[in-house]
Every structure is written in C-alpha cells, then in structure tokens.
N, CA, C and O of each residue as an XYZ file, in Angstrom:
784
protein
N    -168.719    -26.745     35.353
C    -169.438    -27.244     36.606
C    -170.825    -27.712     36.356
O    -171.362    -28.458     37.174
N    -171.521    -27.276     35.147
C    -172.757    -27.908     34.941
C    -172.704    -28.817     33.688
O    -172.735    -28.350     32.550
N    -172.615    -30.232     33.978
C    -172.516    -30.895     32.960
C    -173.776    -31.145     32.165
O    -173.802    -31.606     31.024
N    -174.732    -30.819     32.836
C    -176.096    -30.933     32.180
C    -176.658    -29.875     31.368
O    -177.757    -29.928     30.816
N    -175.783    -28.845     31.324
C    -176.148    -27.886     30.255
C    -175.885    -28.490     28.827
O    -176.544    -28.348     27.797
N    -174.767    -29.182     29.052
C    -174.432    -29.660     27.587
C    -175.202    -30.751     27.264
O    -175.012    -31.237     26.149
N    -176.212    -31.359     28.142
C    -177.006    -32.374     27.707
C    -178.390    -32.050     27.022
O    -179.317    -32.861     27.011
N    -178.443    -30.986     26.538
C    -179.463    -30.568     25.632
C    -180.737    -29.832     26.590
O    -180.568    -29.513     27.766
N    -181.722    -29.684     26.013
C    -182.922    -29.048     26.607
C    -183.354    -29.776     27.940
O    -183.759    -29.110     28.893
N    -183.263    -31.124     27.995
C    -183.766    -31.959     28.885
C    -182.966    -31.862     30.239
O    -183.460    -31.809     31.365
N    -181.445    -31.849     29.857
C    -180.830    -31.710     31.086
C    -180.983    -30.340     31.439
O    -181.154    -30.263     32.656
N    -180.992    -29.300     30.919
C    -181.145    -27.996     31.540
C    -182.383    -27.839     32.412
O    -182.403    -27.284     33.511
N    -183.499    -28.447     31.728
C    -184.719    -28.326     32.408
C    -184.530    -29.044     33.926
O    -184.934    -28.472     34.939
N    -183.899    -30.305     33.963
C    -183.771    -30.826     34.998
C    -182.955    -30.207     36.208
O    -183.190    -30.331     37.410
N    -181.915    -29.497     35.568
C    -181.065    -28.562     36.401
C    -181.674    -27.305     36.764
O    -181.337    -26.757     37.813
N    -182.554    -26.785     35.987
C    -183.350    -25.670     36.366
C    -184.419    -26.094     37.747
O    -184.543    -25.432     38.777
N    -184.972    -27.117     37.477
C    -186.001    -27.627     38.508
C    -185.331    -27.884     39.899
O    -185.923    -27.686     40.960
N    -184.064    -28.335     39.805
C    -183.258    -28.511     41.041
C    -183.070    -27.084     41.600
O    -183.541    -26.777     42.695
N    -182.344    -26.175     40.797
C    -182.031    -24.886     41.224
C    -183.297    -24.303     41.865
O    -183.138    -23.701     42.927
N    -184.571    -24.406     41.339
C    -185.670    -23.730     41.818
C    -186.034    -24.308     43.196
O    -186.361    -23.606     44.153
N    -185.950    -25.611     43.213
C    -186.138    -26.285     44.643
C    -185.156    -25.631     45.694
O    -185.563    -25.297     46.807
N    -183.919    -25.472     45.315
C    -182.949    -24.922     46.409
C    -183.346    -23.626     46.430
O    -183.563    -23.253     47.583
N    -183.550    -22.678     45.491
C    -184.012    -21.290     45.887
C    -185.116    -21.164     46.803
O    -185.154    -20.328     47.705
N    -186.116    -22.108     46.525
C    -187.329    -21.989     47.340
C    -186.814    -22.359     48.735
O    -187.302    -21.741     49.681
N    -186.016    -23.162     48.940
C    -185.521    -23.472     50.405
C    -184.438    -22.546     51.014
O    -183.750    -22.862     51.985
N    -184.359    -21.429     50.378
C    -183.601    -20.102     50.669
C    -182.086    -20.214     50.466
O    -181.322    -19.568     51.183
N    -181.664    -20.984     49.548
C    -180.409    -20.895     48.929
C    -180.127    -19.864     48.028
O    -180.550    -19.876     46.872
N    -179.279    -18.775     48.599
C    -179.043    -17.606     47.665
C    -178.272    -17.998     46.482
O    -178.468    -17.533     45.359
N    -177.193    -19.065     46.848
C    -176.271    -19.195     45.682
C    -176.962    -19.998     44.656
O    -176.452    -19.943     43.538
N    -177.946    -20.685     44.784
C    -178.772    -21.294     43.784
C    -179.438    -20.138     42.805
O    -179.438    -20.304     41.585
N    -179.951    -19.071     43.358
C    -180.560    -18.077     42.550
C    -179.319    -17.568     41.488
O    -179.538    -17.318     40.303
N    -178.104    -17.472     42.073
C    -176.997    -16.915     41.332
C    -176.842    -17.943     40.193
O    -176.764    -17.599     39.013
N    -176.807    -19.088     40.566
C    -176.578    -20.289     39.486
C    -177.663    -20.111     38.395
O    -177.323    -20.186     37.214
N    -178.922    -19.885     38.727
C    -180.160    -19.861     37.809
C    -179.836    -18.443     36.973
O    -180.023    -18.450     35.756
N    -179.382    -17.306     37.592
C    -179.190    -16.244     36.798
C    -178.083    -16.563     35.668
O    -178.192    -16.179     34.503
N    -176.946    -17.359     36.195
C    -175.848    -17.581     35.288
C    -176.322    -18.447     34.142
O    -175.838    -18.196     33.038
N    -177.185    -19.414     34.242
C    -177.782    -20.291     33.322
C    -178.621    -19.656     32.407
O    -178.651    -20.095     31.257
N    -179.483    -18.455     32.799
C    -180.399    -18.072     31.662
C    -180.089    -16.342     31.494
O    -180.866    -15.585     30.911
N    -178.943    -15.963     32.059
C    -178.684    -14.483     31.665
C    -178.552    -14.040     30.350
O    -178.969    -12.954     29.944
N    -177.752    -15.200     29.430
C    -177.515    -14.746     28.044
C    -178.867    -14.801     27.364
O    -179.101    -13.960     26.496
N    -179.812    -15.740     27.682
C    -180.923    -16.025     26.909
C    -181.910    -14.752     27.112
O    -182.451    -14.184     26.163
N    -182.083    -14.358     28.538
C    -182.800    -13.094     28.842
C    -182.255    -11.962     28.064
O    -182.986    -11.264     27.361
N    -180.822    -11.743     28.192
C    -180.378    -10.580     27.635
C    -180.684    -10.596     26.046
O    -181.168     -9.590     25.528
N    -180.413    -11.680     25.326
C    -180.809    -11.627     23.985
C    -182.436    -11.377     23.490
O    -182.817    -10.743     22.506
N    -183.131    -11.982     24.353
C    -184.423    -11.937     24.318
C    -184.915    -10.292     24.408
O    -185.688     -9.757     23.613
N    -184.224     -9.596     25.656
C    -184.629     -8.180     25.608
C    -184.144     -7.560     24.494
O    -184.846     -6.756     23.880
N    -182.920     -7.857     24.120
C    -182.190     -7.123     23.168
C    -182.875     -6.976     21.817
O    -182.836     -5.946     21.144
N    -183.578     -8.225     21.443
C    -184.275     -8.532     20.174
C    -185.604     -7.454     20.263
O    -186.132     -7.155     19.192
N    -186.015     -7.013     21.213
C    -187.062     -6.146     21.282
C    -186.534     -4.594     21.379
O    -186.989     -3.683     20.688
N    -185.368     -4.437     22.478
C    -185.022     -2.988     22.626
C    -183.910     -2.423     21.671
O    -183.804     -1.216     21.454
N    -183.100     -3.358     21.123
C    -181.992     -3.040     20.231
C    -181.320     -2.014     20.903
O    -181.280     -0.955     20.278
N    -180.765     -2.029     22.034
C    -180.006     -1.142     22.747
C    -179.406     -2.003     24.142
O    -180.087     -2.455     25.062
N    -178.040     -2.062     23.989
C    -177.494     -2.936     25.004
C    -177.713     -2.501     26.487
O    -178.027     -3.316     27.354
N    -177.532     -1.175     26.728
C    -177.913     -0.655     28.297
C    -179.186     -1.101     28.511
O    -179.434     -1.826     29.474
N    -180.172     -0.695     27.594
C    -181.521     -0.868     27.934
C    -181.737     -2.504     28.164
O    -182.438     -3.016     29.037
N    -181.130     -3.030     27.382
C    -181.459     -4.681     27.354
C    -180.887     -5.261     28.768
O    -181.336     -6.189     29.441
N    -179.739     -4.412     29.013
C    -179.018     -4.919     30.585
C    -180.090     -4.707     31.895
O    -180.414     -5.474     32.801
N    -180.467     -3.386     31.589
C    -181.567     -3.007     32.596
C    -182.561     -3.863     32.848
O    -182.894     -4.291     33.953
N    -183.208     -4.199     31.410
C    -184.403     -4.991     31.392
C    -184.236     -6.356     32.077
O    -185.082     -6.882     32.800
N    -182.928     -6.906     31.726
C    -182.559     -8.250     32.216
C    -182.694     -8.128     33.718
O    -183.510     -8.827     34.320
N    -181.967     -7.315     34.297
C    -182.082     -6.914     35.819
C    -183.352     -7.178     36.372
O    -183.658     -8.064     37.170
N    -184.166     -6.172     35.775
C    -185.653     -6.174     36.255
C    -186.315     -7.433     36.008
O    -187.319     -7.674     36.677
N    -185.876     -8.365     35.066
C    -186.614     -9.577     34.852
C    -186.189    -10.600     35.944
O    -186.978    -11.424     36.406
N    -184.800    -10.484     36.351
C    -184.525    -11.428     37.499
C    -184.930    -11.113     38.871
O    -184.898    -11.887     39.827
N    -185.296     -9.952     38.866
C    -185.825     -9.427     40.187
C    -187.237     -9.852     40.305
O    -187.631    -10.284     41.388
N    -188.113     -9.763     39.193
C    -189.514    -10.149     39.176
C    -189.447    -11.709     39.187
O    -190.255    -12.297     39.906
N    -188.537    -12.442     38.437
C    -188.577    -13.876     38.583
C    -188.463    -14.377     40.184
O    -189.247    -15.141     40.747
N    -187.330    -13.771     40.738
C    -187.077    -14.099     42.225
C    -188.386    -13.878     42.999
O    -188.711    -14.743     43.813
N    -189.155    -12.817     42.824
C    -190.357    -12.557     43.676
C    -191.460    -13.412     43.178
O    -192.349    -13.695     43.980
N    -191.521    -13.831     42.054
C    -192.501    -14.455     41.348
C    -192.375    -16.118     41.551
O    -193.336    -16.883     41.469
N    -191.079    -16.494     41.817
C    -190.878    -17.870     41.803
C    -191.773    -18.742     42.575
O    -192.180    -19.791     42.076
N    -192.157    -18.324     43.940
C    -193.060    -19.241     44.685
C    -194.492    -19.389     43.977
O    -195.318    -20.196     44.404
N    -194.733    -18.587     42.902
C    -195.877    -19.009     42.327
C    -195.657    -19.779     40.857
O    -196.555    -20.048     40.060
N    -194.392    -20.033     40.721
C    -194.093    -20.722     39.397
C    -194.591    -22.315     39.677
O    -194.375    -22.907     40.734
N    -195.267    -22.857     38.573
C    -195.848    -24.037     38.763
C    -195.268    -25.042     37.551
O    -196.056    -25.586     36.777
N    -193.901    -25.226     37.464
C    -193.344    -26.192     36.685
C    -194.086    -26.167     35.326
O    -194.521    -27.210     34.838
N    -194.221    -25.003     34.740
C    -194.898    -25.107     33.442
C    -193.943    -24.819     32.271
O    -194.401    -24.366     31.222
N    -192.577    -25.076     32.423
C    -191.688    -24.730     31.320
C    -191.040    -23.578     31.717
O    -191.579    -22.530     31.361
N    -189.815    -23.482     32.493
C    -189.310    -22.280     33.106
C    -188.763    -21.612     31.935
O    -188.940    -20.394     31.982
N    -188.154    -22.027     30.901
C    -187.660    -21.149     29.754
C    -188.769    -20.390     29.198
O    -188.631    -19.171     29.095
N    -189.998    -21.020     28.774
C    -191.183    -20.330     28.341
C    -191.702    -19.367     29.270
O    -192.129    -18.306     28.815
N    -191.725    -19.571     30.434
C    -192.054    -18.655     31.733
C    -191.088    -17.343     31.560
O    -191.569    -16.233     31.332
N    -189.738    -17.563     31.683
C    -188.766    -16.507     31.741
C    -188.802    -15.771     30.457
O    -188.629    -14.552     30.464
N    -189.000    -16.373     29.428
C    -189.051    -15.615     27.913
C    -190.419    -14.725     28.109
O    -190.409    -13.553     27.734
N    -191.454    -15.226     28.629
C    -192.627    -14.373     28.622
C    -192.513    -13.302     29.542
O    -193.074    -12.235     29.297
N    -191.900    -13.455     30.490
C    -191.654    -12.196     31.614
C    -190.642    -11.317     30.791
O    -190.783    -10.097     30.718
N    -189.689    -11.941     30.218
C    -188.856    -10.766     29.524
C    -189.391    -10.184     28.361
O    -189.147     -8.992     28.174
N    -189.979    -10.713     27.658
C    -190.879    -10.006     26.395
C    -191.749     -8.873     27.202
O    -191.511     -7.676     27.041
N    -192.628     -9.279     27.956
C    -193.484     -8.275     28.605
C    -192.783     -7.139     29.021
O    -193.034     -5.998     28.632
N    -191.862     -7.465     29.851
C    -190.815     -6.465     30.583
C    -190.283     -5.489     29.384
O    -190.516     -4.282     29.450
N    -189.594     -6.023     28.339
C    -188.974     -5.338     27.295
C    -189.950     -4.345     26.442
O    -189.656     -3.207     26.078
N    -191.126     -5.005     26.215
C    -192.311     -4.218     25.593
C    -192.844     -3.099     26.295
O    -193.221     -2.074     25.728
N    -192.880     -3.299     27.596
C    -193.141     -2.082     28.588
C    -192.055     -1.184     28.658
O    -192.344     -0.035     28.993
N    -190.963     -1.422     28.437
C    -189.806     -0.572     28.344
C    -189.738      0.161     27.140
O    -189.514      1.371     27.133
N    -189.930     -0.542     26.072
C    -190.030     -0.091     24.702
C    -191.036      1.051     24.628
O    -190.695      2.135     24.155
N    -192.323      0.823     25.104
C    -193.425      1.708     25.055
C    -192.887      3.041     25.707
O    -193.040      4.120     25.135
N    -192.311      2.935     26.812
C    -191.848      4.123     27.607
C    -190.939      5.000     26.828
O    -191.062      6.223     26.757
N    -189.810      4.134     26.116
C    -188.863      4.944     25.312
C    -189.540      5.442     24.083
O    -189.180      6.564     23.727
N    -190.359      4.903     23.427
C    -191.077      5.381     22.286
C    -191.741      6.665     22.644
O    -191.680      7.662     21.923
N    -192.448      6.608     23.900
C    -193.160      7.911     24.336
C    -192.345      9.075     24.647
O    -192.688     10.237     24.425
N    -190.957      8.608     25.312
C    -190.058      9.750     25.260
C    -189.384     10.081     24.135
O    -189.109     11.277     24.051
N    -189.022      9.365     23.217
C    -188.467      9.619     21.996
C    -188.727      8.564     20.769
O    -188.223      7.443     20.688
N    -189.520      9.098     19.943
C    -189.624      8.290     18.845
C    -188.470      7.798     17.900
O    -188.502      6.765     17.232
N    -187.663      8.516     17.944
C    -186.321      8.205     17.238
C    -185.410      7.180     18.002
O    -184.412      6.707     17.459
N    -185.709      6.919     19.021
C    -184.959      5.718     19.584
C    -185.303      4.452     19.348
O    -185.011      3.546     20.129
N    -185.989      4.267     18.195
C    -186.639      2.862     17.966
C    -185.118      2.512     17.109
O    -184.421      3.313     16.487
N    -184.906      1.120     17.311
C    -183.791      0.650     16.642
C    -183.846      0.685     15.024
O    -184.876      0.385     14.421
N    -182.627      1.084     14.359
C    -182.517      1.183     12.887
C    -182.531     -0.320     12.467
O    -183.323     -0.791     11.650
N    -181.493     -1.063     13.169
C    -181.178     -2.531     12.442
C    -181.972     -3.429     13.441
O    -181.406     -3.844     14.453
N    -183.168     -3.711     13.196
C    -184.008     -4.723     14.031
C    -183.541     -6.070     13.631
O    -183.553     -6.454     12.462
N    -183.122     -6.788     14.654
C    -182.785     -8.282     14.556
C    -184.018     -9.238     14.639
O    -185.135     -8.826     14.954
N    -183.767    -10.448     14.358
C    -184.808    -11.352     14.395
C    -185.007    -11.712     15.795
O    -184.046    -12.041     16.491
N    -186.290    -11.667     16.284
C    -186.766    -12.303     17.635
C    -186.323    -13.666     17.778
O    -186.821    -14.585     17.127
N    -185.356    -13.820     18.657
C    -184.772    -15.173     18.595
C    -185.705    -16.425     18.663
O    -185.779    -17.207     17.715
N    -186.325    -16.566     19.675
C    -187.284    -17.775     19.784
C    -188.243    -17.431     20.762
O    -187.893    -17.292     21.933
N    -189.689    -17.244     20.325
C    -190.745    -17.207     21.289
C    -191.397    -18.558     21.355
O    -192.042    -19.019     20.413
N    -191.214    -19.165     22.474
C    -192.023    -20.354     22.694
C    -193.402    -20.454     22.672
O    -194.038    -19.731     23.438
N    -193.989    -21.227     21.925
C    -195.587    -21.007     21.925
C    -196.175    -22.663     21.674
O    -195.571    -23.457     20.953
N    -197.237    -22.944     22.283
C    -197.744    -24.235     21.743
C    -198.497    -24.214     20.372
O    -198.785    -25.242     19.758
N    -198.820    -22.818     19.907
C    -199.405    -22.572     18.852
C    -198.573    -22.379     17.743
O    -198.364    -21.231     17.351
N    -197.987    -23.504     17.090
C    -197.002    -23.356     16.067
C    -197.597    -22.890     14.550
O    -197.328    -23.539     13.539
N    -198.312    -21.862     14.535
C    -199.055    -21.470     13.292
C    -197.993    -20.555     12.527
O    -196.884    -20.318     13.005
N    -198.418    -20.076     11.332
C    -197.571    -19.243     10.581
C    -197.360    -17.961     11.322
O    -196.241    -17.450     11.283
N    -198.089    -17.531     11.830
C    -197.986    -16.168     12.620
C    -196.799    -16.183     13.565
O    -195.984    -15.262     13.617
N    -196.744    -17.315     14.330
C    -195.849    -17.643     15.354
C    -194.243    -17.651     14.619
O    -193.214    -17.181     15.103
N    -194.409    -18.301     13.388
C    -193.056    -18.543     12.714
C    -192.779    -17.167     12.158
O    -191.585    -16.873     12.108
N    -193.627    -16.282     11.737
C    -193.328    -14.914     11.289
C    -192.650    -14.272     12.455
O    -191.541    -13.768     12.274
N    -193.181    -14.244     13.576
C    -192.740    -13.346     14.678
C    -191.316    -13.874     15.189
O    -190.491    -13.105     15.681
N    -191.106    -15.172     15.043
C    -189.674    -15.593     15.358
C    -188.766    -15.096     14.321
O    -187.660    -14.664     14.643
N    -189.210    -15.129     12.913
C    -188.189    -15.157     11.738
C    -188.091    -13.711     11.295
O    -187.003    -13.261     10.937
N    -189.085    -13.036     11.306
C    -188.983    -11.617     10.496
C    -188.460    -10.696     11.438
O    -188.614    -10.730     12.659
N    -187.770     -9.793     10.699
C    -187.057     -8.653     11.587
C    -188.453     -7.950     12.389
O    -189.593     -7.973     11.924
N    -188.123     -7.447     13.452
C    -189.071     -6.707     14.294
C    -189.704     -5.462     13.455
O    -190.911     -5.224     13.404
N    -188.897     -4.866     12.942
C    -189.245     -3.635     12.103
C    -190.208     -3.906     10.891
O    -191.142     -3.164     10.586
N    -189.857     -5.081     10.229
C    -190.581     -5.525      9.246
C    -192.067     -5.810      9.629
O    -193.068     -5.368      9.064
N    -191.998     -6.689     10.772
C    -193.184     -7.252     11.434
C    -194.000     -6.144     11.812
O    -195.166     -6.128     11.416
N    -193.512     -5.109     12.603
C    -194.241     -4.019     12.959
C    -194.894     -3.050     11.795
O    -195.899     -2.347     11.902
N    -194.117     -3.200     10.766
C    -194.890     -2.311      9.552
C    -195.949     -3.319      9.029
O    -197.008     -2.795      8.686
N    -195.866     -4.629      8.908
C    -196.932     -5.474      8.361
C    -198.004     -5.447      9.501
O    -199.154     -5.548      9.073
N    -197.886     -5.338     10.795
C    -198.979     -5.449     11.603
C    -199.617     -4.066     11.520
O    -200.831     -4.045     11.724
N    -199.086     -3.052     11.289
C    -199.674     -1.609     11.111
C    -200.695     -1.604      9.964
O    -201.681     -0.871     10.042
N    -200.485     -2.422      8.866
C    -201.130     -2.520      7.463
C    -202.402     -3.590      7.758
O    -203.301     -3.789      6.941
N    -202.334     -4.068      8.729
C    -203.691     -5.081      9.028
C    -204.841     -4.036      9.231
O    -204.697     -2.901      9.684
N    -205.951     -4.593      8.837
C    -207.237     -3.759      9.007
C    -207.471     -3.552     10.508
O    -207.211     -4.492     11.259
N    -207.948     -2.381     11.017
C    -208.124     -2.107     12.491
C    -208.548     -3.134     13.219
O    -208.027     -3.357     14.311
N    -209.608     -3.956     12.703
C    -210.386     -4.956     13.451
C    -209.417     -6.138     13.813
O    -209.598     -6.693     14.896
N    -208.388     -6.573     12.983
C    -207.462     -7.493     13.199
C    -206.249     -7.111     13.957
O    -205.644     -7.855     14.729
N    -205.908     -5.721     13.632
C    -204.439     -5.224     14.094
C    -204.498     -5.303     15.715
O    -203.548     -5.826     16.298
N    -205.441     -4.866     16.344
C    -205.661     -4.815     17.917
C    -205.404     -6.034     18.546
O    -204.611     -6.144     19.481
N    -206.160     -7.115     17.983
C    -206.077     -8.386     18.635
C    -204.790     -9.089     18.297
O    -204.307     -9.787     19.188
N    -204.147     -9.010     17.119
C    -203.025     -9.687     16.626
C    -201.805     -8.971     17.443
O    -200.755     -9.592     17.610
N    -201.950     -7.849     17.870
C    -201.010     -7.037     18.511
C    -200.840     -7.438     20.110
O    -199.799     -7.639     20.737
N    -202.027     -7.479     20.494
C    -202.249     -7.891     21.817
C    -201.846     -9.349     22.177
O    -201.220     -9.580     23.211
N    -202.228    -10.370     21.273
C    -201.733    -11.694     21.614
C    -200.456    -12.052     21.192
O    -199.701    -12.729     21.889
N    -200.113    -11.535     19.829
C    -198.714    -12.065     19.662
C    -197.565    -11.168     20.099
O    -196.554    -11.645     20.614
N    -197.732     -9.835     19.885
C    -196.650     -9.125     20.228
C    -196.656     -8.716     21.802
O    -195.578     -8.528     22.367
N    -197.832     -8.588     22.472
C    -197.851     -8.274     23.762
C    -197.869     -9.330     24.471
O    -197.838     -9.123     25.684
N    -197.916    -10.590     24.073
C    -198.066    -11.875     24.746
C    -199.140    -11.951     25.823
O    -198.955    -12.567     26.873
N    -200.415    -11.224     25.496
C    -201.414    -11.326     26.453
C    -202.368    -12.520     26.112
O    -202.626    -12.874     24.962
N    -202.867    -13.107     27.269
C    -203.792    -14.287     26.935
C    -205.007    -13.755     26.736
O    -205.237    -12.589     27.057
N    -205.970    -14.581     26.159
C    -207.419    -14.290     25.721
C    -208.212    -13.709     26.851
O    -209.059    -12.877     26.525
N    -208.092    -13.988     28.068
C    -208.744    -13.299     29.229
C    -208.396    -11.956     29.301
O    -209.276    -11.096     29.345
N    -207.237    -11.681     29.318
C    -206.653    -10.315     29.273
C    -207.018     -9.385     28.130
O    -207.169     -8.172     28.278
N    -207.132     -9.954     27.123
C    -207.565     -9.340     25.810
C    -208.956     -9.000     26.100
O    -209.292     -7.816     26.106
N    -209.804     -9.945     26.343
C    -211.203     -9.816     26.551
C    -211.658     -8.561     27.555
O    -212.524     -7.697     27.417
N    -210.827     -8.796     28.486
C    -211.022     -7.619     29.566
C    -210.698     -6.248     29.045
O    -211.415     -5.284     29.316
N    -209.635     -6.154     28.307
C    -209.271     -4.827     27.772
C    -210.268     -4.386     26.797
O    -210.654     -3.217     26.804
N    -210.757     -5.332     25.875
C    -211.545     -4.936     24.630
C    -213.301     -4.984     25.166
O    -214.155     -4.644     24.347
N    -213.658     -5.359     26.367
C    -214.889     -5.412     27.048
C    -215.756     -6.459     25.989
O    -216.872     -6.228     25.524
N    -215.018     -7.519     25.781
C    -215.706     -8.357     24.939
C    -215.590     -9.757     25.696
O    -214.955     -9.736     26.750
N    -216.216    -11.160     25.211
C    -215.959    -12.265     25.813
C    -214.959    -12.899     25.302
O    -214.608    -12.603     24.160
N    -214.260    -13.939     26.050
C    -213.204    -14.884     25.587
C    -213.531    -15.503     24.247
O    -212.635    -15.686     23.422
N    -214.812    -15.835     24.003
C    -215.332    -16.559     22.751
C    -214.932    -15.576     21.370
O    -214.441    -15.926     20.297
N    -215.329    -14.272     21.830
C    -215.162    -13.121     20.738
C    -213.786    -13.012     20.405
O    -213.360    -13.032     19.250
N    -213.069    -12.891     21.473
C    -211.261    -12.757     21.233
C    -210.991    -14.076     20.206
O    -210.364    -13.891     19.163
N    -211.449    -15.282     20.526
C    -211.052    -16.518     19.739
C    -211.413    -16.174     18.558
O    -210.550    -16.065     17.686
N    -212.669    -15.947     18.295
C    -213.072    -15.730     16.956
C    -212.527    -14.470     16.136
O    -212.609    -14.479     14.908
N    -212.030    -13.499     16.749
C    -211.425    -12.433     16.243
C    -209.888    -12.892     15.697
O    -209.436    -12.643     14.579
N    -209.305    -13.524     16.629
C    -207.835    -14.159     16.235
C    -208.093    -15.101     15.073
O    -207.318    -15.093     14.117
N    -209.035    -15.830     15.103
C    -209.145    -16.839     14.086
C    -209.454    -16.033     12.721
O    -208.802    -16.298     11.711
N    -210.270    -15.233     12.712
C    -210.473    -14.280     11.401
C    -209.405    -13.654     11.096
O    -209.228    -13.375      9.910
N    -208.453    -13.284     12.054
C    -207.229    -12.428     11.760
C    -206.297    -13.303     11.089
O    -205.671    -12.946     10.090
N    -206.177    -14.652     11.719
C    -205.094    -15.448     11.049
C    -205.633    -16.044      9.745
O    -204.789    -16.530      8.992
N    -206.859    -16.076      9.386
C    -207.506    -16.322      8.131
C    -207.215    -15.334      7.041
O    -206.918    -15.673      5.896
N    -207.324    -13.997      7.488
C    -206.925    -12.828      6.550
C    -205.651    -12.728      6.280
O    -205.177    -12.340      5.212
N    -204.928    -13.153      7.454
C    -203.422    -13.026      6.898
C    -203.000    -14.003      5.931
O    -202.328    -13.680      4.951
N    -203.371    -15.210      6.167
C    -203.067    -16.478      5.202
C    -203.594    -16.211      3.916
O    -202.980    -16.542      2.902
N    -204.844    -15.556      3.880
C    -205.191    -15.361      2.430
C    -204.725    -14.179      1.868
O    -204.859    -14.139      0.644
N    -204.114    -13.002      2.493
C    -203.695    -11.951      1.928
C    -202.025    -11.824      1.711
O    -201.394    -11.492      0.708
N    -201.647    -12.152      2.816
C    -200.022    -12.227      2.809
C    -199.496    -13.310      1.785
O    -200.005    -14.427      1.703
N    -198.345    -12.850      0.948
C    -197.714    -13.997      0.314
C    -197.179    -14.821      1.029
O    -196.815    -14.436      2.140
N    -196.964    -16.138      0.661
C    -196.246    -17.209      1.315
C    -194.882    -16.848      1.704
O    -194.429    -17.144      2.810
N    -194.216    -16.207      0.805
C    -192.776    -15.468      0.949
C    -192.775    -14.734      2.242
O    -191.781    -14.737      2.969
N    -194.039    -14.011      2.587
C    -193.832    -13.071      3.878
C    -193.685    -13.871      4.979
O    -193.325    -13.342      6.031
N    -193.933    -15.247      4.925
C    -193.680    -16.151      6.121
C    -192.440    -16.725      6.374
O    -192.183    -17.374      7.388
N    -191.596    -16.470      5.376
C    -190.454    -17.298      5.525
C    -189.046    -16.530      6.053
O    -188.011    -17.178      6.208
C-alpha cells in the first residue's frame, strides 16, 4: 500500500507530511494510516524505557492521543524526532509513577535505547543510544551532584535549556555552561570504552 515506506527516510517523511495535511483537513482514515506507519517505532521507543509490554502499549496509546491533539501545533520540524520526544517524555513519566509505586518493577534486562534523534551528536548522545539503560542510569548516579542534575534533565528527561533553567532557578546561560562542564568532566573521567 505504501511504496514510499520502502524508499527510505525521505519517502517516509514525504508520506508523513501528506498524511498530516489530510489529518488536519479532518480525514480520520489518514490518522489511522499515520498510527500504522509509526506504531512500531513508538512501541519500541516506549519499551526501551519501560521494559514492560503492557506499559509500553499503554504509553503508545497515550502518545497517539497526545499527537492527535497536538498536531495542529506541529511545525514540520521532523515528525519522527517530534513523536520520539513525545514518546520518551510520556514513557519517562510513566516510569517515574511505576518507580514510586514499586521500585522492584524496574526492568532487569534493560535494552539499548533504540535511537534518540538529536542535532547534538556528541559522545553523551552516543552513550544514551548505545548503552543499556540500567548501566547508563548507574553511571549517571555516579556523576557529581552538580553535573548529575543537569545531565539527567537534558539527556534523559529531554528537557530544553529554558525548562531546565526555570526548574533550577538559573539563567539559560548558566544551564549551557553547566552542561558544557558536565560533558568535559565525562570526557575526562570516563574511559573511551564506556562510550562504545
């Protein structure tokens, strides 16, 4: 049905933009097609955080409800990046609730976070994509307090500089310099093997 899906990222992006146009014109069928196109990616992204099939399925449903409501505000910024960020934020919120309810429910066999799109292709992003979630969490916990907070907020919680600045009660410039110092500390302290 979708020849463009097999044409790589570009074809998929064009197909997605067409579907979004149809959805915004009120076509319900187009939204079902969009869900079919991205449901596997959304599920895998949610599962990589939650490590539980049922929770990942629930998260996926919530993601598509949120996408449907937020679609009028979407500004052609790369749909896969956008939906991945929504999925990660939703999954992290669910994970926090689960941890508060039962710390034992954290996944034993943590899988690799599939792909977190980012323009910032530095070593920390490579680590987030390739390291197992459990190992990453343990590493982040060992960071000095002043680095851990900002690294967790930016890389794991996917918050932007403005959100972090508001939460910490500091300026955006301060957040930028905190992140810079944290990256420097990580590069100087962690072995190169830790990044692979």
